[in-house]
N, C-alpha and C positions, 0 to 999 in steps of 0.2 A: 800574549799581548800585554802591553803596558802603556799607560797614559802618563806623560810627563809634561812639565812646563819648562820651556827653554827661553832664556833671556839673551838678547843681543843688544850691545851698546855700540853705537856708531858715533864717532867724533868728526867734526868738520870745522873749517875756519869761518864759514858763513851759514846763515839760515838757508839761503838758496841752495848751496851745496848739500846741506843736510837733507833738505826736502827731496832733492833729486836722487840722492843715494837711498833714502828710505823708500821712495816710490819704486826704485829698481829692485831692492831687496824684497819688498812686499810682492811685487810682480813675479819674482822668481819662486818664492816659497809659499805664498798663501794658497791653500788647497792643493799643495804639491804632494806627490808620492814618489819615492825613489828607493833604490836598493843601497844598502850599506855593505861594508866588508863582511859584517856578521849581522844578518837580519835585514830589515827594511823599514822605512818610514811609510806607514800606510796613509797618513794624512797629517799635514801641518795646517793649523788654523790660527790666524792672528787674533789674539784676545785683548791686547792692550797696546797702545802706542802713546808715547810721551816725548815731548821735546823741551829742551831747556838750554839756558846759557850760563856758563860758569862766571865767576867773578873776573876771571882773566879774559873773558870774551870768546872763549871757545864754545861752540854749540855741540850739544849731544842729544841723540835720540835713543830711546829705549823701546825695543819691540819685545813683546812677550807672546810666545806661541804655545798653543796646546798641541802636543805631538803624540800621535799614536804609533807605537813602535812594535814590530813583531821580531822576536829573536829566534 
């Protein structure tokens, strides 16, 4: 078993779009377990979520996960 941190960055044109996508991704992966081609994810747990806007007006959200993987 191995514990890793996994980061995801999601970009959107509006804050509303970003919040919708972030909620969907969190709903799919928080506390999830699933098989991989080689091994499996025993548990994903959201440990950090941040949102921001670039100078160009594009929104971005960053999700950080603690992932326990069995190989």
